N, CA, C and O atoms as a GROMACS GRO file, in nm:
protein
  604
    1MET      N    1   1.246  -5.554  11.356
    1MET     CA    2   1.373  -5.610  11.314
    1MET      C    3   1.379  -5.627  11.161
    1MET      O    4   1.480  -5.597  11.098
    2ASN      N    5   1.268  -5.676  11.104
    2ASN     CA    6   1.264  -5.694  10.958
    2ASN      C    7   1.283  -5.562  10.885
    2ASN      O    8   1.347  -5.555  10.780
    3ARG      N    9   1.227  -5.456  10.943
    3ARG     CA   10   1.241  -5.324  10.880
    3ARG      C   11   1.386  -5.279  10.879
    3ARG      O   12   1.432  -5.223  10.780
    4ILE      N   13   1.460  -5.302  10.987
    4ILE     CA   14   1.602  -5.266  10.994
    4ILE      C   15   1.682  -5.346  10.892
    4ILE      O   16   1.767  -5.291  10.823
    5VAL      N   17   1.655  -5.474  10.883
    5VAL     CA   18   1.724  -5.559  10.785
    5VAL      C   19   1.692  -5.511  10.643
    5VAL      O   20   1.780  -5.506  10.558
    6SER      N   21   1.567  -5.476  10.618
    6SER     CA   22   1.526  -5.427  10.486
    6SER      C   23   1.598  -5.297  10.451
    6SER      O   24   1.648  -5.280  10.340
    7LEU      N   25   1.602  -5.204  10.548
    7LEU     CA   26   1.671  -5.077  10.525
    7LEU      C   27   1.820  -5.097  10.501
    7LEU      O   28   1.879  -5.033  10.415
    8LEU      N   29   1.880  -5.187  10.578
    8LEU     CA   30   2.022  -5.217  10.559
    8LEU      C   31   2.046  -5.276  10.420
    8LEU      O   32   2.143  -5.239  10.353
    9PHE      N   33   1.958  -5.366  10.377
    9PHE     CA   34   1.970  -5.424  10.243
    9PHE      C   35   1.961  -5.316  10.135
    9PHE      O   36   2.040  -5.315  10.041
   10VAL      N   37   1.863  -5.226  10.148
   10VAL     CA   38   1.846  -5.117  10.051
   10VAL      C   39   1.971  -5.030  10.049
   10VAL      O   40   2.018  -4.992   9.941
   11PHE      N   41   2.026  -4.996  10.166
   11PHE     CA   42   2.146  -4.912  10.174
   11PHE      C   43   2.264  -4.980  10.107
   11PHE      O   44   2.334  -4.918  10.027
   12ILE      N   45   2.287  -5.107  10.138
   12ILE     CA   46   2.401  -5.180  10.082
   12ILE      C   47   2.383  -5.196   9.931
   12ILE      O   48   2.479  -5.177   9.855
   13THR      N   49   2.264  -5.230   9.887
   13THR     CA   50   2.237  -5.247   9.744
   13THR      C   51   2.256  -5.114   9.671
   13THR      O   52   2.316  -5.110   9.564
   14GLY      N   53   2.203  -5.005   9.728
   14GLY     CA   54   2.219  -4.874   9.667
   14GLY      C   55   2.364  -4.832   9.660
   14GLY      O   56   2.407  -4.777   9.558
   15PHE      N   57   2.441  -4.856   9.766
   15PHE     CA   58   2.582  -4.823   9.768
   15PHE      C   59   2.657  -4.902   9.661
   15PHE      O   60   2.740  -4.848   9.589
   16SER      N   61   2.626  -5.032   9.652
   16SER     CA   62   2.690  -5.118   9.553
   16SER      C   63   2.657  -5.070   9.412
   16SER      O   64   2.744  -5.067   9.325
   17TYR      N   65   2.532  -5.032   9.389
   17TYR     CA   66   2.490  -4.980   9.259
   17TYR      C   67   2.567  -4.852   9.226
   17TYR      O   68   2.618  -4.836   9.115
   18ALA      N   69   2.576  -4.761   9.324
   18ALA     CA   70   2.647  -4.635   9.302
   18ALA      C   71   2.793  -4.659   9.270
   18ALA      O   72   2.848  -4.598   9.179
   19GLN      N   73   2.859  -4.749   9.345
   19GLN     CA   74   3.000  -4.780   9.317
   19GLN      C   75   3.016  -4.837   9.177
   19GLN      O   76   3.109  -4.802   9.105
   20SER      N   77   2.926  -4.923   9.138
   20SER     CA   78   2.930  -4.983   9.005
   20SER      C   79   2.914  -4.876   8.896
   20SER      O   80   2.986  -4.877   8.796
   21GLU      N   81   2.821  -4.783   8.917
   21GLU     CA   82   2.799  -4.676   8.820
   21GLU      C   83   2.918  -4.581   8.814
   21GLU      O   84   2.955  -4.534   8.707
   22ILE      N   85   2.978  -4.553   8.929
   22ILE     CA   86   3.099  -4.468   8.931
   22ILE      C   87   3.209  -4.534   8.849
   22ILE      O   88   3.276  -4.467   8.771
   23GLU      N   89   3.227  -4.663   8.866
   23GLU     CA   90   3.329  -4.735   8.789
   23GLU      C   91   3.295  -4.734   8.640
   23GLU      O   92   3.385  -4.717   8.557
   24ASN      N   93   3.167  -4.752   8.606
   24ASN     CA   94   3.127  -4.748   8.464
   24ASN      C   95   3.153  -4.612   8.402
   24ASN      O   96   3.203  -4.603   8.289
   25ILE      N   97   3.120  -4.505   8.475
   25ILE     CA   98   3.146  -4.370   8.425
   25ILE      C   99   3.295  -4.348   8.406
   25ILE      O  100   3.339  -4.296   8.304
   26HIS      N  101   3.374  -4.388   8.506
   26HIS     CA  102   3.519  -4.369   8.496
   26HIS      C  103   3.575  -4.445   8.376
   26HIS      O  104   3.662  -4.393   8.306
   27GLN      N  105   3.526  -4.565   8.352
   27GLN     CA  106   3.570  -4.642   8.234
   27GLN      C  107   3.535  -4.569   8.104
   27GLN      O  108   3.612  -4.571   8.009
   28THR      N  109   3.419  -4.505   8.102
   28THR     CA  110   3.378  -4.429   7.984
   28THR      C  111   3.473  -4.312   7.960
   28THR      O  112   3.512  -4.285   7.847
   29ILE      N  113   3.511  -4.242   8.068
   29ILE     CA  114   3.601  -4.128   8.058
   29ILE      C  115   3.741  -4.172   8.016
   29ILE      O  116   3.806  -4.106   7.934
   30VAL      N  117   3.787  -4.283   8.071
   30VAL     CA  118   3.918  -4.338   8.031
   30VAL      C  119   3.915  -4.375   7.883
   30VAL      O  120   4.011  -4.348   7.810
   31ALA      N  121   3.806  -4.436   7.838
   31ALA     CA  122   3.792  -4.472   7.696
   31ALA      C  123   3.794  -4.346   7.609
   31ALA      O  124   3.853  -4.347   7.501
   32LEU      N  125   3.730  -4.239   7.655
   32LEU     CA  126   3.733  -4.112   7.582
   32LEU      C  127   3.877  -4.063   7.567
   32LEU      O  128   3.921  -4.031   7.457
   33ASP      N  129   3.948  -4.056   7.679
   33ASP     CA  130   4.087  -4.007   7.676
   33ASP      C  131   4.174  -4.092   7.583
   33ASP      O  132   4.254  -4.039   7.506
   34GLN      N  133   4.159  -4.223   7.592
   34GLN     CA  134   4.238  -4.313   7.507
   34GLN      C  135   4.203  -4.292   7.359
   34GLN      O  136   4.292  -4.293   7.274
   35ALA      N  137   4.075  -4.275   7.329
   35ALA     CA  138   4.033  -4.255   7.190
   35ALA      C  139   4.084  -4.121   7.135
   35ALA      O  140   4.122  -4.112   7.018
   36LEU      N  141   4.085  -4.017   7.219
   36LEU     CA  142   4.136  -3.887   7.175
   36LEU      C  143   4.284  -3.895   7.139
   36LEU      O  144   4.326  -3.841   7.037
   37VAL      N  145   4.362  -3.962   7.222
   37VAL     CA  146   4.506  -3.975   7.197
   37VAL      C  147   4.532  -4.064   7.075
   37VAL      O  148   4.619  -4.036   6.994
   38ALA      N  149   4.455  -4.172   7.064
   38ALA     CA  150   4.473  -4.266   6.952
   38ALA      C  151   4.413  -4.214   6.822
   38ALA      O  152   4.432  -4.273   6.716
   39LYS      N  153   4.340  -4.103   6.831
   39LYS     CA  154   4.269  -4.047   6.715
   39LYS      C  155   4.175  -4.152   6.655
   39LYS      O  156   4.167  -4.170   6.533
   40ASP      N  157   4.104  -4.221   6.745
   40ASP     CA  158   4.016  -4.332   6.711
   40ASP      C  159   3.874  -4.279   6.689
   40ASP      O  160   3.794  -4.271   6.783
   41SER      N  161   3.845  -4.244   6.565
   41SER     CA  162   3.715  -4.183   6.534
   41SER      C  163   3.598  -4.279   6.555
   41SER      O  164   3.489  -4.234   6.589
   42VAL      N  165   3.618  -4.408   6.537
   42VAL     CA  166   3.510  -4.505   6.556
   42VAL      C  167   3.469  -4.510   6.703
   42VAL      O  168   3.350  -4.506   6.734
   43THR      N  169   3.566  -4.518   6.792
   43THR     CA  170   3.534  -4.520   6.935
   43THR      C  171   3.471  -4.389   6.978
   43THR      O  172   3.374  -4.390   7.054
   44LEU      N  173   3.525  -4.277   6.931
   44LEU     CA  174   3.466  -4.148   6.965
   44LEU      C  175   3.321  -4.141   6.919
   44LEU      O  176   3.234  -4.094   6.992
   45LYS      N  177   3.295  -4.188   6.799
   45LYS     CA  178   3.158  -4.186   6.746
   45LYS      C  179   3.064  -4.266   6.836
   45LYS      O  180   2.949  -4.228   6.856
   46ASN      N  181   3.113  -4.378   6.892
   46ASN     CA  182   3.031  -4.462   6.979
   46ASN      C  183   3.014  -4.404   7.119
   46ASN      O  184   2.911  -4.426   7.183
   47LEU      N  185   3.113  -4.330   7.167
   47LEU     CA  186   3.107  -4.274   7.302
   47LEU      C  187   3.021  -4.149   7.312
   47LEU      O  188   2.960  -4.123   7.415
   48LEU      N  189   3.017  -4.071   7.204
   48LEU     CA  190   2.949  -3.941   7.206
   48LEU      C  191   2.806  -3.954   7.152
   48LEU      O  192   2.781  -4.028   7.057
   49THR      N  193   2.713  -3.881   7.214
   49THR     CA  194   2.576  -3.880   7.163
   49THR      C  195   2.573  -3.803   7.031
   49THR      O  196   2.664  -3.727   7.001
   50ASP      N  197   2.468  -3.825   6.952
   50ASP     CA  198   2.457  -3.757   6.824
   50ASP      C  199   2.450  -3.605   6.838
   50ASP      O  200   2.494  -3.533   6.749
   51ASP      N  201   2.395  -3.557   6.950
   51ASP     CA  202   2.384  -3.412   6.971
   51ASP      C  203   2.495  -3.356   7.060
   51ASP      O  204   2.482  -3.247   7.116
   52PHE      N  205   2.605  -3.431   7.072
   52PHE     CA  206   2.720  -3.391   7.154
   52PHE      C  207   2.772  -3.254   7.111
   52PHE      O  208   2.777  -3.221   6.992
   53ILE      N  209   2.813  -3.174   7.210
   53ILE     CA  210   2.885  -3.048   7.186
   53ILE      C  211   3.008  -3.050   7.275
   53ILE      O  212   2.998  -3.074   7.395
   54GLY      N  213   3.124  -3.025   7.216
   54GLY     CA  214   3.249  -3.022   7.291
   54GLY      C  215   3.320  -2.889   7.275
   54GLY      O  216   3.318  -2.829   7.168
   55VAL      N  217   3.382  -2.844   7.384
   55VAL     CA  218   3.457  -2.719   7.385
   55VAL      C  219   3.602  -2.752   7.417
   55VAL      O  220   3.630  -2.823   7.514
   56VAL      N  221   3.694  -2.701   7.338
   56VAL     CA  222   3.837  -2.724   7.359
   56VAL      C  223   3.896  -2.605   7.436
   56VAL      O  224   3.832  -2.500   7.444
   57PRO      N  225   4.016  -2.620   7.491
   57PRO     CA  226   4.074  -2.514   7.575
   57PRO      C  227   4.086  -2.376   7.509
   57PRO      O  228   4.094  -2.275   7.580
   58SER      N  229   4.088  -2.369   7.378
   58SER     CA  230   4.094  -2.238   7.311
   58SER      C  231   3.960  -2.164   7.320
   58SER      O  232   3.953  -2.044   7.293
   59GLY      N  233   3.854  -2.236   7.359
   59GLY     CA  234   3.721  -2.178   7.366
   59GLY      C  235   3.636  -2.212   7.244
   59GLY      O  236   3.516  -2.185   7.243
   60ASP      N  237   3.697  -2.271   7.142
   60ASP     CA  238   3.621  -2.314   7.024
   60ASP      C  239   3.531  -2.431   7.062
   60ASP      O  240   3.569  -2.518   7.140
   61TRP      N  241   3.410  -2.432   7.004
   61TRP     CA  242   3.319  -2.542   7.030
   61TRP      C  243   3.280  -2.609   6.899
   61TRP      O  244   3.281  -2.548   6.793
   62PHE      N  245   3.244  -2.738   6.911
   62PHE     CA  246   3.216  -2.820   6.794
   62PHE      C  247   3.100  -2.914   6.821
   62PHE      O  248   3.082  -2.963   6.932
   63TYR      N  249   3.021  -2.938   6.717
   63TYR     CA  250   2.926  -3.048   6.722
   63TYR      C  251   3.004  -3.177   6.704
   63TYR      O  252   3.122  -3.175   6.670
   64LYS      N  253   2.940  -3.289   6.727
   64LYS     CA  254   3.005  -3.421   6.731
   64LYS      C  255   3.098  -3.445   6.613
   64LYS      O  256   3.216  -3.474   6.633
   65SER      N  257   3.049  -3.435   6.491
   65SER     CA  258   3.132  -3.471   6.374
   65SER      C  259   3.255  -3.382   6.362
   65SER      O  260   3.364  -3.429   6.328
   66ASP      N  261   3.239  -3.253   6.389
   66ASP     CA  262   3.355  -3.162   6.381
   66ASP      C  263   3.450  -3.182   6.498
   66ASP      O  264   3.571  -3.166   6.482
   67TYR      N  265   3.397  -3.217   6.615
   67TYR     CA  266   3.481  -3.246   6.730
   67TYR      C  267   3.571  -3.367   6.701
   67TYR      O  268   3.690  -3.366   6.731
   68ILE      N  269   3.512  -3.470   6.644
   68ILE     CA  270   3.588  -3.590   6.608
   68ILE      C  271   3.692  -3.555   6.502
   68ILE      O  272   3.808  -3.596   6.514
   69ARG      N  273   3.652  -3.481   6.401
   69ARG     CA  274   3.746  -3.441   6.295
   69ARG      C  275   3.861  -3.358   6.354
   69ARG      O  276   3.977  -3.378   6.318
   70TYR      N  277   3.828  -3.265   6.444
   70TYR     CA  278   3.929  -3.180   6.509
   70TYR      C  279   4.032  -3.265   6.584
   70TYR      O  280   4.152  -3.240   6.573
   71HIS      N  281   3.985  -3.363   6.659
   71HIS     CA  282   4.076  -3.444   6.741
   71HIS      C  283   4.145  -3.556   6.664
   71HIS      O  284   4.240  -3.616   6.715
   72CYS      N  285   4.100  -3.585   6.544
   72CYS     CA  286   4.159  -3.695   6.467
   72CYS      C  287   4.248  -3.648   6.353
   72CYS      O  288   4.278  -3.725   6.262
   73ARG      N  289   4.290  -3.523   6.357
   73ARG     CA  290   4.381  -3.472   6.253
   73ARG      C  291   4.516  -3.542   6.267
   73ARG      O  292   4.571  -3.549   6.377
   74PRO      N  293   4.570  -3.592   6.156
   74PRO     CA  294   4.699  -3.662   6.165
   74PRO      C  295   4.815  -3.565   6.192
   74PRO      O  296   4.816  -3.452   6.143
   75GLY      N  297   4.912  -3.612   6.270
   75GLY     CA  298   5.034  -3.537   6.291
   75GLY      C  299   5.022  -3.416   6.381
   75GLY      O  300   5.114  -3.335   6.388
   76MET      N  301   4.910  -3.403   6.451
   76MET     CA  302   4.894  -3.290   6.543
   76MET      C  303   4.785  -3.321   6.644
   76MET      O  304   4.709  -3.417   6.628
   77GLY      N  305   4.778  -3.240   6.748
   77GLY     CA  306   4.674  -3.258   6.850
   77GLY      C  307   4.726  -3.333   6.970
   77GLY      O  308   4.846  -3.340   6.995
   78LEU      N  309   4.633  -3.389   7.044
   78LEU     CA  310   4.668  -3.458   7.168
   78LEU      C  311   4.751  -3.582   7.141
   78LEU      O  312   4.716  -3.666   7.058
   79ILE      N  313   4.863  -3.593   7.212
   79ILE     CA  314   4.946  -3.714   7.201
   79ILE      C  315   4.959  -3.784   7.336
   79ILE      O  316   5.012  -3.895   7.344
   80GLN      N  317   4.910  -3.719   7.442
   80GLN     CA  318   4.912  -3.781   7.574
   80GLN      C  319   4.808  -3.714   7.662
   80GLN      O  320   4.795  -3.592   7.664
   81LEU      N  321   4.734  -3.796   7.736
   81LEU     CA  322   4.639  -3.748   7.838
   81LEU      C  323   4.657  -3.837   7.960
   81LEU      O  324   4.642  -3.959   7.952
   82ASN      N  325   4.688  -3.776   8.072
   82ASN     CA  326   4.699  -3.853   8.196
   82ASN      C  327   4.569  -3.836   8.274
   82ASN      O  328   4.543  -3.732   8.334
   83THR      N  329   4.490  -3.942   8.273
   83THR     CA  330   4.361  -3.942   8.340
   83THR      C  331   4.381  -3.957   8.490
   83THR      O  332   4.463  -4.038   8.534
   84GLN      N  333   4.308  -3.878   8.568
   84GLN     CA  334   4.315  -3.890   8.713
   84GLN      C  335   4.260  -4.025   8.758
   84GLN      O  336   4.174  -4.083   8.693
   85PRO      N  337   4.311  -4.075   8.870
   85PRO     CA  338   4.251  -4.196   8.926
   85PRO      C  339   4.106  -4.168   8.969
   85PRO      O  340   4.067  -4.053   8.990
   86ILE      N  341   4.031  -4.274   8.981
   86ILE     CA  342   3.888  -4.262   9.012
   86ILE      C  343   3.864  -4.185   9.142
   86ILE      O  344   3.765  -4.114   9.154
   87ASN      N  345   3.953  -4.199   9.240
   87ASN     CA  346   3.933  -4.133   9.369
   87ASN      C  347   3.963  -3.983   9.364
   87ASN      O  348   3.937  -3.914   9.463
   88LYS      N  349   4.016  -3.932   9.254
   88LYS     CA  350   4.042  -3.789   9.240
   88LYS      C  351   3.948  -3.725   9.138
   88LYS      O  352   3.961  -3.607   9.105
   89THR      N  353   3.854  -3.803   9.089
   89THR     CA  354   3.755  -3.756   8.992
   89THR      C  355   3.623  -3.735   9.064
   89THR      O  356   3.575  -3.824   9.136
   90ASN      N  357   3.564  -3.619   9.047
   90ASN     CA  358   3.436  -3.590   9.112
   90ASN      C  359   3.324  -3.629   9.017
   90ASN      O  360   3.310  -3.572   8.908
   91ILE      N  361   3.244  -3.726   9.058
   91ILE     CA  362   3.133  -3.776   8.977
   91ILE      C  363   3.005  -3.760   9.058
   91ILE      O  364   2.993  -3.813   9.169
   92ARG      N  365   2.908  -3.686   9.002
   92ARG     CA  366   2.779  -3.665   9.067
   92ARG      C  367   2.667  -3.717   8.978
   92ARG      O  368   2.672  -3.701   8.856
   93PHE      N  369   2.568  -3.779   9.038
   93PHE     CA  370   2.457  -3.838   8.964
   93PHE      C  371   2.329  -3.761   8.989
   93PHE      O  372   2.300  -3.718   9.101
   94PHE      N  373   2.252  -3.745   8.882
   94PHE     CA  374   2.120  -3.687   8.887
   94PHE      C  375   2.031  -3.776   8.800
   94PHE      O  376   2.011  -3.748   8.682
   95GLY      N  377   1.979  -3.882   8.859
   95GLY     CA  378   1.902  -3.979   8.782
   95GLY      C  379   1.992  -4.050   8.682
   95GLY      O  380   2.093  -4.109   8.720
   96ASN      N  381   1.956  -4.044   8.555
   96ASN     CA  382   2.036  -4.107   8.450
   96ASN      C  383   2.137  -4.011   8.388
   96ASN      O  384   2.181  -4.031   8.274
   97THR      N  385   2.173  -3.908   8.462
   97THR     CA  386   2.271  -3.810   8.415
   97THR      C  387   2.385  -3.804   8.516
   97THR      O  388   2.362  -3.814   8.637
   98ALA      N  389   2.506  -3.789   8.466
   98ALA     CA  390   2.622  -3.776   8.554
   98ALA      C  391   2.704  -3.656   8.509
   98ALA      O  392   2.720  -3.630   8.390
   99ILE      N  393   2.756  -3.584   8.607
   99ILE     CA  394   2.845  -3.470   8.583
   99ILE      C  395   2.982  -3.511   8.636
   99ILE      O  396   2.994  -3.551   8.752
  100ILE      N  397   3.083  -3.501   8.554
  100ILE     CA  398   3.218  -3.543   8.590
  100ILE      C  399   3.311  -3.421   8.585
  100ILE      O  400   3.324  -3.357   8.481
  101ASN      N  401   3.374  -3.391   8.697
  101ASN     CA  402   3.475  -3.285   8.702
  101ASN      C  403   3.609  -3.351   8.729
  101ASN      O  404   3.622  -3.435   8.818
  102ARG      N  405   3.710  -3.311   8.651
  102ARG     CA  406   3.842  -3.373   8.667
  102ARG      C  407   3.948  -3.285   8.606
  102ARG      O  408   3.920  -3.193   8.530
  103ARG      N  409   4.070  -3.314   8.640
  103ARG     CA  410   4.185  -3.242   8.585
  103ARG      C  411   4.272  -3.343   8.511
  103ARG      O  412   4.292  -3.454   8.559
  104VAL      N  413   4.321  -3.303   8.396
  104VAL     CA  414   4.411  -3.391   8.319
  104VAL      C  415   4.539  -3.314   8.284
  104VAL      O  416   4.539  -3.193   8.265
  105GLU      N  417   4.645  -3.390   8.275
  105GLU     CA  418   4.771  -3.337   8.224
  105GLU      C  419   4.779  -3.383   8.079
  105GLU      O  420   4.769  -3.503   8.051
  106ALA      N  421   4.796  -3.290   7.989
  106ALA     CA  422   4.793  -3.322   7.847
  106ALA      C  423   4.923  -3.278   7.780
  106ALA      O  424   4.992  -3.188   7.826
  107VAL      N  425   4.954  -3.346   7.670
  107VAL     CA  426   5.062  -3.304   7.582
  107VAL      C  427   5.003  -3.300   7.443
  107VAL      O  428   4.942  -3.396   7.396
  108ARG      N  429   5.021  -3.185   7.377
  108ARG     CA  430   4.971  -3.176   7.240
  108ARG      C  431   5.086  -3.142   7.146
  108ARG      O  432   5.184  -3.077   7.183
  109LEU      N  433   5.070  -3.187   7.024
  109LEU     CA  434   5.169  -3.167   6.919
  109LEU      C  435   5.116  -3.064   6.821
  109LEU      O  436   5.006  -3.077   6.768
  110TRP      N  437   5.197  -2.962   6.797
  110TRP     CA  438   5.161  -2.857   6.702
  110TRP      C  439   5.207  -2.898   6.562
  110TRP      O  440   5.295  -2.984   6.549
  111PRO      N  441   5.150  -2.840   6.457
  111PRO     CA  442   5.187  -2.878   6.321
  111PRO      C  443   5.337  -2.862   6.292
  111PRO      O  444   5.391  -2.933   6.207
  112ASP      N  445   5.404  -2.769   6.362
  112ASP     CA  446   5.548  -2.751   6.339
  112ASP      C  447   5.634  -2.851   6.416
  112ASP      O  448   5.757  -2.843   6.413
  113GLY      N  449   5.570  -2.947   6.485
  113GLY     CA  450   5.642  -3.050   6.559
  113GLY      C  451   5.669  -3.016   6.705
  113GLY      O  452   5.719  -3.100   6.780
  114LYS      N  453   5.636  -2.895   6.746
  114LYS     CA  454   5.657  -2.854   6.885
  114LYS      C  455   5.556  -2.924   6.976
  114LYS      O  456   5.438  -2.935   6.943
  115LYS      N  457   5.605  -2.973   7.091
  115LYS     CA  458   5.518  -3.035   7.190
  115LYS      C  459   5.493  -2.935   7.302
  115LYS      O  460   5.583  -2.862   7.344
  116GLU      N  461   5.371  -2.932   7.349
  116GLU     CA  462   5.332  -2.842   7.457
  116GLU      C  463   5.259  -2.922   7.566
  116GLU      O  464   5.165  -2.996   7.539
  117SER      N  465   5.304  -2.903   7.689
  117SER     CA  466   5.237  -2.964   7.804
  117SER      C  467   5.140  -2.863   7.863
  117SER      O  468   5.172  -2.744   7.872
  118LEU      N  469   5.024  -2.910   7.902
  118LEU     CA  470   4.927  -2.821   7.964
  118LEU      C  471   4.838  -2.898   8.061
  118LEU      O  472   4.818  -3.018   8.047
  119THR      N  473   4.787  -2.825   8.157
  119THR     CA  474   4.691  -2.880   8.252
  119THR      C  475   4.554  -2.829   8.212
  119THR      O  476   4.535  -2.711   8.183
  120VAL      N  477   4.458  -2.921   8.210
  120VAL     CA  478   4.323  -2.887   8.166
  120VAL      C  479   4.222  -2.933   8.272
  120VAL      O  480   4.224  -3.048   8.316
  121GLN      N  481   4.135  -2.841   8.311
  121GLN     CA  482   4.023  -2.876   8.398
  121GLN      C  483   3.909  -2.916   8.306
  121GLN      O  484   3.867  -2.838   8.221
  122ARG      N  485   3.858  -3.038   8.325
  122ARG     CA  486   3.755  -3.093   8.236
  122ARG      C  487   3.623  -3.106   8.308
  122ARG      O  488   3.618  -3.129   8.429
  123ILE      N  489   3.517  -3.093   8.233
  123ILE     CA  490   3.384  -3.129   8.280
  123ILE      C  491   3.316  -3.206   8.167
  123ILE      O  492   3.315  -3.161   8.052
  124GLU      N  493   3.262  -3.319   8.200
  124GLU     CA  494   3.185  -3.397   8.104
  124GLU      C  495   3.046  -3.419   8.160
  124GLU      O  496   3.027  -3.431   8.281
  125VAL      N  497   2.949  -3.422   8.071
  125VAL     CA  498   2.812  -3.455   8.107
  125VAL      C  499   2.779  -3.585   8.034
  125VAL      O  500   2.794  -3.595   7.912
  126CYS      N  501   2.735  -3.684   8.111
  126CYS     CA  502   2.702  -3.813   8.053
  126CYS      C  503   2.556  -3.846   8.082
  126CYS      O  504   2.499  -3.802   8.182
  127ALA      N  505   2.497  -3.925   7.994
  127ALA     CA  506   2.360  -3.972   8.012
  127ALA      C  507   2.358  -4.122   7.990
  127ALA      O  508   2.425  -4.174   7.900
  128LYS      N  509   2.282  -4.192   8.071
  128LYS     CA  510   2.268  -4.336   8.054
  128LYS      C  511   2.156  -4.360   7.954
  128LYS      O  512   2.039  -4.335   7.983
  129ILE      N  513   2.194  -4.410   7.838
  129ILE     CA  514   2.100  -4.433   7.728
  129ILE      C  515   2.109  -4.580   7.690
  129ILE      O  516   2.217  -4.632   7.662
  130THR      N  517   1.995  -4.647   7.690
  130THR     CA  518   1.988  -4.792   7.665
  130THR      C  519   2.096  -4.867   7.744
  130THR      O  520   2.171  -4.948   7.688
  131ASN      N  521   2.102  -4.837   7.873
  131ASN     CA  522   2.189  -4.906   7.969
  131ASN      C  523   2.339  -4.885   7.942
  131ASN      O  524   2.421  -4.965   7.987
  132GLN      N  525   2.374  -4.779   7.871
  132GLN     CA  526   2.515  -4.749   7.844
  132GLN      C  527   2.537  -4.599   7.866
  132GLN      O  528   2.455  -4.517   7.825
  133TRP      N  529   2.650  -4.565   7.930
  133TRP     CA  530   2.682  -4.424   7.950
  133TRP      C  531   2.738  -4.364   7.823
  133TRP      O  532   2.832  -4.418   7.764
  134LYS      N  533   2.680  -4.253   7.779
  134LYS     CA  534   2.724  -4.179   7.661
  134LYS      C  535   2.760  -4.037   7.703
  134LYS      O  536   2.704  -3.985   7.800
  135ILE      N  537   2.852  -3.976   7.633
  135ILE     CA  538   2.895  -3.842   7.665
  135ILE      C  539   2.814  -3.742   7.582
  135ILE      O  540   2.816  -3.746   7.459
  136VAL      N  541   2.742  -3.655   7.652
  136VAL     CA  542   2.653  -3.558   7.590
  136VAL      C  543   2.727  -3.428   7.559
  136VAL      O  544   2.700  -3.362   7.458
  137GLY      N  545   2.820  -3.392   7.647
  137GLY     CA  546   2.895  -3.268   7.628
  137GLY      C  547   3.020  -3.269   7.712
  137GLY      O  548   3.030  -3.342   7.811
  138GLY      N  549   3.115  -3.187   7.672
  138GLY     CA  550   3.239  -3.177   7.748
  138GLY      C  551   3.306  -3.044   7.722
  138GLY      O  552   3.293  -2.986   7.614
  139GLN      N  553   3.379  -2.998   7.822
  139GLN     CA  554   3.454  -2.874   7.806
  139GLN      C  555   3.586  -2.885   7.879
  139GLN      O  556   3.593  -2.937   7.990
  140GLY      N  557   3.690  -2.835   7.815
  140GLY     CA  558   3.822  -2.830   7.875
  140GLY      C  559   3.867  -2.686   7.887
  140GLY      O  560   3.863  -2.611   7.789
  141THR      N  561   3.910  -2.646   8.007
  141THR     CA  562   3.960  -2.512   8.031
  141THR      C  563   4.105  -2.523   8.073
  141THR      O  564   4.138  -2.594   8.169
  142ARG      N  565   4.191  -2.454   8.003
  142ARG     CA  566   4.333  -2.457   8.038
  142ARG      C  567   4.354  -2.390   8.173
  142ARG      O  568   4.303  -2.281   8.199
  143VAL      N  569   4.429  -2.458   8.258
  143VAL     CA  570   4.462  -2.405   8.390
  143VAL      C  571   4.590  -2.324   8.376
  143VAL      O  572   4.694  -2.375   8.336
  144MET      N  573   4.580  -2.199   8.410
  144MET     CA  574   4.696  -2.109   8.403
  144MET      C  575   4.755  -2.102   8.544
  144MET      O  576   4.706  -2.026   8.627
  145GLU      N  577   4.858  -2.178   8.570
  145GLU     CA  578   4.919  -2.186   8.702
  145GLU      C  579   4.962  -2.048   8.748
  145GLU      O  580   5.021  -1.971   8.672
  146GLY      N  581   4.934  -2.018   8.874
  146GLY     CA  582   4.978  -1.892   8.933
  146GLY      C  583   4.893  -1.772   8.899
  146GLY      O  584   4.922  -1.662   8.945
  147GLN      N  585   4.788  -1.789   8.819
  147GLN     CA  586   4.705  -1.676   8.781
  147GLN      C  587   4.569  -1.674   8.849
  147GLN      O  588   4.487  -1.587   8.823
  148ALA      N  589   4.547  -1.770   8.936
  148ALA     CA  590   4.418  -1.776   9.006
  148ALA      C  591   4.420  -1.682   9.127
  148ALA      O  592   4.526  -1.656   9.186
  149LEU      N  593   4.305  -1.634   9.162
  149LEU     CA  594   4.292  -1.553   9.283
  149LEU      C  595   4.308  -1.645   9.406
  149LEU      O  596   4.272  -1.763   9.400
  150PRO      N  597   4.360  -1.592   9.513
  150PRO     CA  598   4.372  -1.675   9.634
  150PRO      C  599   4.235  -1.723   9.680
  150PRO      O  600   4.135  -1.652   9.666
  151LYS      N  601   4.231  -1.843   9.735
  151LYS     CA  602   4.105  -1.900   9.784
  151LYS      C  603   4.075  -1.850   9.923
  151LYS      O  604   3.973  -1.886   9.981
   0.00000   0.00000   0.00000
């Protein structure tokens, strides 16, 4: 009987831990999206690891400092990101590493003032460093509606 109670305790504790970590990861991703739209370089600097590499939908990739500079240009870039709810975000854990797959609806502003709406499939890789989730890498691929092969 004690063994069953012990196993149940481990299961419940592990489930609670996993739910807590899922919420922590989702909060990190929401903070990323908010910082990108706000062009908040300080928050981005804190969220991204020093060796971060990010890829934007055009296929261009940047190290951390250039990624921040790219997203913090005044008068252009992302002006809206609609983050998926936690139940539509796929989060997988591998020890202290998490892989996040999600889709966002974005609006970006071009230098000529034109606004463009686009759907982006995102993947982020996070690592738990000193008890805090940090973003190690991320990539956004533009979803071209109607151009996918049938499933």
